[in-house]
N, C-alpha and C positions, 0 to 999 in steps of 0.2 A: 253348412250348407243346410241342414234342415230351417235353421231360424230363416236362413234368407227365403226358401221355398212358400214356408209359411207368412211372410211378409209379402210376398206376391201375390199369393192367394186370397191374403186380408183385402188388401190394393182393389185387386181385379173383382171380389166378390163385391166391394163397395160401389165400384163403377156398374157393374151388373144392375146392383139396384138401383142407380140412378143417384147413389150419396154421397158426399166425402165422408173420409173419417173421422168421427166424434174426437175431441181431444182426450176425452175420457170414457171409458165405458167402465156402467156401474152395475148391469143386470148381466150381461152377455159378458163371456171370456169372448180374447177375439176373434180365435179361428180354431175349426179342427179339422186336420189336411190327415187324410189315409191313402194309403194307397194299399193296402192289407189286401192280399187273396183270401183270405178267412171267411170262414162259412158265416159272421155276423153280418146281420141282417140291414141295421143303420146305423151310422156317428150322429152323436148327439155333441154341442157346443158343451163345452164344462160349464156348470154354472156357477155364479156367486152369491144363489139365492134362487128363489123358485122360478128366473123365468131360464127358459133353454130353446137351442133349434136343433130337429133333429133332419137328418136325410136319411132315405132309404140308397142301400149300393142300387146301380142300375142292374136289373134282374129282365132274365125273359117272362114276357105276360103270363100267365094261368087263362086268362079270359079269351087274349087276343091273340092270334097264331103269329109267329113273324113278327113281333113286336116287343121294343124295349121299355120297361116301365122305372118309374120311380116316384117316391111319393114323400113330401116335406113338412115338414109340421112347425111353428115356433108357438111355442106358450108361456104367456107371463099372465099368472092370474089378477084380475081388477084391472091392467091395463091394454090400452090397444095396441095392435102388433098389427104386423104386417111380414109377409114373404116374397121374396121373385129368385125363381128356381130357373135354370136351364141346365136343358141336358144336350152334350153332343156327342159327336163321334171326333173323337182325338186324330189329328193329322191327317181327315178326309180331302187334302187339300184342296183342290180347285173346287168342287163339290160338297162344301161342308155342309151337312144338313143339322139344323139344332132347331129345338124350339122350347120358347120360355112361357112363364106364365106367373102370375103374381094376384095376391088376394090379403085382404086388412079384413078386422073386426077385433072383438074384443076378448079377452081370455086368451082363447086360441083360435090359430086358420091352418087349412090344410089344403094341400093341392096335391094334385097328378100332372103328370107328364108323361109324353110318349113318342117316340120313333118308331117307324118302321126299322126291322133289323134288313141290313145292306150283306151279311154273308153271303155266304156259296159255299157249298160243298166242296174239301181240297183247300179253301182259302185260308191262312190265319186269321186266328180270334182277332174281332176290332175291337179296339178299346172305348169303349164309351165314358163321360165322364157326365158330371151333375155337379152343379153348384149352385149353392142357397145363401141367399143374406136376410137373415131375422132381424129385424128390427121391434124393438117396443116404444110408445110414446116419448119416454125421453130422449130418444136419439140414439140409445146405444144399441149396439150391431154385435151382430153373432154371426160368421160365415162356417158352413160346411164345403168341403169341396172332396168327393168320393170317385172313385173309377174301378170299374172292373172290365177285362177283358171277357168279350160273348164270341160263341158261337151258335146262333141262335137260325 
């Protein structure tokens, strides 16, 4: 079951990034998928070299009240890299809000995305999901997909 979920996340991340999954992944491992509720601040793609991608867990902003933030980063020394990150509310049926951002550069890139919190006192926590596709110039892709339930 876990392998199936990871495969789905890899395909979704590749689609999210607007690329097809390469036949071989040489700098990044394929996917980091976590539904941990631990206090960890971020997850990294397992690296098979100096390249990696990481995404923060969705969290309440300390700068802008009633906002959920995520920072994501792709690092690969000496290479062109890119990242595409989407933050959304899971199962927010008809009015699904999401925000996406992308960036590219040499050696490393970082982006921030934010959504207004829709939680109201007395409601259950809302699940926020972040999906990031990390890519290096050779075509290798790593995907991080994380979620957290928030009452913000």
